[in-house]
C-alpha positions as CSV (number, residue, x, y, z in Angstrom):
1,M,0.4,0.1,-0.3
2,P,2.2,3.2,-1.4
3,R,0.4,5.5,1.2
4,F,1.9,3.5,4.3
5,A,5.1,2.7,2.3
6,T,7.3,4.6,5.0
7,A,5.1,3.9,7.9
8,L,7.1,0.6,8.8
9,S,10.6,-0.2,7.9
10,D,11.5,-4.0,6.9
11,R,13.1,-4.3,10.3
12,D,9.6,-3.2,12.3
13,I,7.6,-5.2,10.1
14,V,9.6,-8.3,10.9
15,D,9.6,-7.6,14.6
16,V,5.9,-7.0,14.3
17,L,5.0,-10.4,12.2
18,S,7.7,-12.2,15.1
19,Y,5.5,-10.9,17.6
20,I,2.5,-12.1,16.1
21,K,4.2,-15.5,15.4
22,S,5.1,-16.0,18.9
23,T,1.5,-15.9,20.3
24,W,0.9,-18.8,18.3
25,P,0.6,-22.3,19.8
26,A,3.4,-24.8,19.0
27,D,2.0,-27.0,16.6
28,I,0.9,-24.0,14.6
29,R,4.4,-22.7,15.0
30,A,6.1,-26.2,13.8
31,R,3.6,-26.3,10.7
32,Q,4.7,-22.9,9.4
33,D,8.3,-24.2,10.1
34,E,7.6,-27.5,8.1
35,I,5.9,-24.8,5.1
36,N,9.1,-22.4,5.5
37,R,11.5,-25.2,5.0
38,L,9.7,-27.0,2.1
39,Y,9.7,-23.6,0.0
40,A,13.5,-22.3,1.4
41,T,14.9,-22.4,-2.0
42,Q,11.8,-20.8,-3.6
43,N,12.2,-17.8,-1.0
44,A,16.0,-17.5,-1.5
45,A,15.2,-17.1,-5.3
46,V,12.6,-14.5,-5.0
47,R,14.6,-12.5,-2.8
48,D,17.2,-12.2,-4.6
49,L,15.3,-11.4,-7.8
50,L,13.7,-8.4,-5.8
51,D,17.4,-7.5,-4.1
52,L,18.5,-7.1,-8.1
53,G,15.5,-4.9,-8.6
54,R,16.9,-2.5,-6.0
55,S,20.1,-2.5,-7.6
């Protein structure tokens, strides 16, 4: 949402999401961790593409 582009830094967003995740039950966190492992390569590739756009 461009209107809020400067409201939170990337670090702030990570902090907020980390807090939210910390409130999840252990089984949900474990399931999310497994999903993250399954998509780690794909997520890294997307991050690399996004970084290329910033250069």
